[in-house]
ZABASE-381957 format. One record per residue (C-alpha): x, y, z; residue in one letter. Coordinates in steps of 0.25 Angstrom, whole numbers, padded with zeros to 4 digits, always signed. Example, Ala and Ser with C-alpha at 12.3 -4.5 7.8 and 13.67 -1.06 7.14 Angstrom:
REM residues 2
+0049-0018+0031A
+0055-0004+0029S
REM end
This chain:
REM residues 349
+0099+0582+0338M
+0101+0585+0323K
+0114+0593+0326R
+0120+0582+0334N
+0117+0571+0323M
+0123+0580+0312I
+0135+0582+0321R
+0136+0567+0323L
+0135+0564+0308A
+0146+0573+0305A
+0156+0567+0315I
+0153+0552+0311L
+0153+0555+0296R
+0160+0543+0290G
+0160+0535+0303A
+0158+0520+0303P
+0144+0515+0299I
+0144+0507+0312A
+0145+0519+0321V
+0135+0526+0313L
+0125+0515+0315L
+0127+0515+0330V
+0125+0530+0330L
+0112+0529+0322V
+0107+0518+0332V
+0112+0526+0345A
+0111+0541+0343L
+0101+0548+0351D
+0106+0561+0357L
+0093+0564+0365R
+0096+0555+0377A
+0102+0561+0389E
+0118+0561+0390E
+0125+0552+0400K
+0134+0560+0410V
+0145+0554+0418L
+0148+0558+0432E
+0162+0563+0433I
+0171+0554+0440G
+0161+0542+0441K
+0164+0529+0435W
+0153+0522+0426Y
+0156+0507+0425P
+0149+0496+0417T
+0152+0481+0416A
+0146+0469+0409E
+0152+0456+0414I
+0147+0443+0408G
+0148+0429+0405V
+0141+0420+0395T
+0141+0405+0394L
+0135+0395+0384S
+0136+0380+0386Q
+0133+0366+0379S
+0138+0352+0380T
+0134+0339+0373F
+0136+0324+0376S
+0145+0316+0368D
+0133+0309+0362N
+0125+0321+0358W
+0119+0319+0344A
+0118+0333+0340G
+0133+0335+0337G
+0133+0348+0346D
+0145+0353+0353K
+0145+0359+0367G
+0151+0372+0370S
+0153+0382+0381V
+0155+0396+0378V
+0157+0407+0388W
+0160+0422+0387T
+0164+0433+0397G
+0162+0448+0395I
+0165+0461+0401V
+0160+0474+0396N
+0164+0485+0405A
+0165+0501+0405S
+0170+0511+0415L
+0168+0526+0412E
+0170+0539+0420S
+0169+0554+0417Q
+0183+0556+0425L
+0182+0571+0423R
+0173+0580+0415K
+0183+0580+0404E
+0187+0565+0404V
+0179+0552+0402N
+0185+0538+0404W
+0178+0526+0399S
+0183+0512+0399N
+0177+0499+0392V
+0182+0485+0394L
+0177+0473+0386K
+0181+0459+0389L
+0176+0446+0384A
+0181+0432+0384Y
+0174+0419+0380G
+0177+0404+0377Q
+0170+0393+0369M
+0171+0378+0373H
+0167+0369+0362Q
+0164+0354+0364Q
+0169+0345+0353S
+0170+0330+0350A
+0182+0321+0347D
+0184+0310+0336E
+0176+0300+0346N
+0164+0309+0347G
+0168+0313+0362D
+0165+0327+0365R
+0176+0337+0372F
+0177+0352+0375W
+0187+0359+0366Q
+0196+0370+0371K
+0189+0383+0374P
+0190+0393+0363A
+0189+0408+0364K
+0175+0414+0360S
+0177+0429+0363T
+0188+0437+0369D
+0189+0452+0371L
+0197+0462+0379I
+0194+0477+0377D
+0196+0489+0385Y
+0196+0503+0381E
+0197+0516+0390T
+0193+0530+0385I
+0196+0544+0390F
+0187+0554+0384R
+0189+0569+0386F
+0175+0575+0388T
+0177+0590+0385F
+0162+0592+0381N
+0165+0594+0366G
+0160+0586+0355F
+0171+0577+0355I
+0180+0571+0366D
+0195+0567+0365P
+0198+0553+0370Y
+0209+0544+0374L
+0207+0529+0374S
+0214+0516+0375G
+0210+0502+0372R
+0215+0488+0375F
+0210+0476+0367E
+0214+0461+0368S
+0208+0447+0370Q
+0210+0437+0382F
+0215+0426+0373Q
+0220+0426+0358D
+0216+0413+0352A
+0218+0417+0338S
+0230+0407+0336D
+0227+0396+0326A
+0234+0386+0335G
+0225+0389+0347G
+0236+0396+0355R
+0231+0408+0363T
+0236+0421+0369L
+0231+0430+0380S
+0228+0445+0377L
+0232+0445+0363N
+0232+0454+0355P
+0232+0467+0363M
+0228+0480+0357R
+0230+0493+0364F
+0223+0506+0358K
+0225+0521+0362E
+0216+0531+0355S
+0214+0546+0356A
+0204+0555+0349G
+0190+0561+0350I
+0177+0555+0355A
+0162+0559+0355R
+0151+0553+0363K
+0139+0554+0355F
+0130+0547+0364I
+0131+0548+0379N
+0119+0542+0386E
+0116+0533+0398E
+0112+0522+0388E
+0120+0525+0376R
+0134+0530+0372S
+0141+0533+0360L
+0156+0537+0360L
+0164+0539+0347T
+0179+0541+0346R
+0189+0545+0335L
+0203+0544+0337G
+0217+0539+0334F
+0221+0525+0340T
+0234+0518+0343F
+0234+0503+0344R
+0244+0493+0349Q
+0243+0479+0346N
+0250+0468+0354K
+0249+0453+0349R
+0256+0440+0352R
+0257+0430+0341L
+0262+0416+0341F
+0276+0414+0336E
+0273+0400+0329A
+0262+0391+0326P
+0265+0384+0338T
+0270+0387+0352G
+0266+0398+0361D
+0277+0408+0358G
+0272+0422+0354T
+0277+0435+0349V
+0271+0449+0352S
+0268+0460+0342H
+0264+0474+0344T
+0258+0482+0333T
+0253+0497+0333N
+0243+0505+0324D
+0235+0517+0325G
+0224+0524+0318G
+0210+0531+0319I
+0199+0525+0327E
+0184+0528+0328F
+0175+0522+0339L
+0161+0522+0343A
+0156+0516+0357D
+0141+0515+0358Y
+0133+0509+0370K
+0118+0509+0371A
+0106+0502+0377K
+0097+0497+0366I
+0085+0489+0364F
+0078+0496+0376S
+0090+0496+0384E
+0090+0481+0385R
+0104+0480+0377V
+0117+0487+0379T
+0124+0489+0366W
+0139+0493+0366T
+0145+0496+0353S
+0160+0500+0349K
+0164+0503+0335F
+0179+0506+0331T
+0185+0510+0318A
+0200+0510+0318Y
+0209+0515+0306Q
+0224+0512+0308P
+0233+0522+0302V
+0246+0514+0305F
+0250+0500+0309Y
+0264+0497+0315S
+0266+0485+0306K
+0262+0490+0293S
+0276+0491+0288E
+0277+0476+0290V
+0266+0474+0280F
+0272+0484+0271D
+0285+0477+0270D
+0278+0464+0264L
+0278+0462+0249T
+0266+0457+0241P
+0273+0444+0239A
+0275+0443+0254Q
+0260+0446+0257Y
+0256+0435+0247E
+0266+0425+0253A
+0260+0427+0266A
+0245+0426+0261G
+0242+0440+0264L
+0234+0452+0258D
+0245+0462+0253P
+0237+0473+0259D
+0236+0467+0273V
+0245+0479+0277G
+0234+0488+0275D
+0224+0479+0283F
+0231+0484+0296A
+0226+0499+0293K
+0212+0495+0289T
+0201+0501+0298V
+0197+0492+0310D
+0182+0492+0313L
+0176+0486+0326D
+0162+0486+0330W
+0159+0480+0344E
+0144+0478+0349N
+0140+0473+0363I
+0125+0470+0365F
+0121+0467+0380T
+0107+0464+0385S
+0105+0461+0400Q
+0094+0451+0401I
+0095+0450+0417T
+0105+0456+0427K
+0115+0445+0424V
+0111+0439+0410I
+0114+0446+0398S
+0116+0445+0383V
+0128+0450+0376N
+0130+0452+0361L
+0144+0455+0356Y
+0146+0460+0341L
+0159+0465+0336R
+0163+0467+0322W
+0178+0470+0318V
+0185+0474+0306Y
+0200+0473+0307D
+0207+0470+0294K
+0220+0467+0301Y
+0223+0465+0315D
+0235+0474+0318N
+0239+0467+0330S
+0245+0456+0321V
+0258+0462+0316P
+0264+0457+0303P
+0279+0452+0305A
+0290+0450+0294L
+0300+0439+0294T
+0315+0442+0292E
+0313+0440+0277T
+0302+0450+0277G
+0290+0440+0275D
+0278+0441+0284L
+0281+0433+0296A
+0266+0431+0302N
+0257+0429+0290P
+0248+0421+0298G
+0246+0431+0309D
+0244+0443+0298V
+0233+0434+0291K
+0225+0432+0304A
+0226+0447+0307A
+0219+0450+0293I
+0203+0451+0294R
+0197+0457+0282K
+0183+0455+0286A
+0176+0460+0299G
+0175+0451+0311Q
+0162+0449+0319L
+0161+0444+0333K
+0147+0441+0340E
+0145+0435+0353T
+0131+0434+0360L
+0131+0429+0374A
+0121+0427+0385L
+0127+0427+0400G
+0128+0433+0413L
+0132+0447+0414T
+0135+0457+0425Y
+0133+0471+0422R
+0138+0484+0429L
+0132+0497+0423L
REM end
């Protein structure tokens, strides 16, 4: 036990504090190891929908507003030990929800506003891990990330499946915990990313132009899953740290002068933001109250100083053509998303 702890500390020296906290909570090497039967598929799925609703009459004195909020989620995985030397795992996360808000016009008559998106996620990852019974395993992985509806336009226009991000990674992996009720898989490798985003050509109208950007860098991931609180709650956590080493649009930023940055209202160091480390820590807590009723808590903290899917563009005179898009892509502070839902859920374990 002591030898394993020393070895683990040596490997993770300098690792992000979030991962270390997960290990402190999770690590217990005394439990029996989980063994997958070769050629057998192990599917899991959690499919649910939540709904909350309220409405008020026109003469309601409290000033409250009615609302309808619904969310649908899918969390699924499929794993197989294809051969003794090859493990294939797949993870799919889907979520979409809308909020319908009641409002009142100048005469005090209530009406329902156009529904607004409340949550949106498409995330699929596939991993081939070559299990040679060594201390580390080589791996290859691919990942696709997007959303069903892009509603970021200030004019209220929307686009489907925008942006789209493709990732291909290769490196080394280590499964520190492999038990029936808990698992911890860490990966370290080099990642290539391709980002495809459509942007509206003008403040009005539906015309769009497509842009593609590429970057690559070093990526560290930690995937943890466990039953906690006397096995009443399932905790799924994914931590990602990505350090870009190149960005296909860096030369555009380099071509701008300090005066041009000032005229566009941008930080002159914005070109460095695209190569700043990206951090992403996602946590899902699920408690099954009955066979069909569950509570789901989703927490995600993201630090992405510049959204690399938004490319800077130059005019014919060499000025920045899309300063508004570039400004919207800068996020100097971390972003936090939290949703708590009670609803109907079907689980396949």
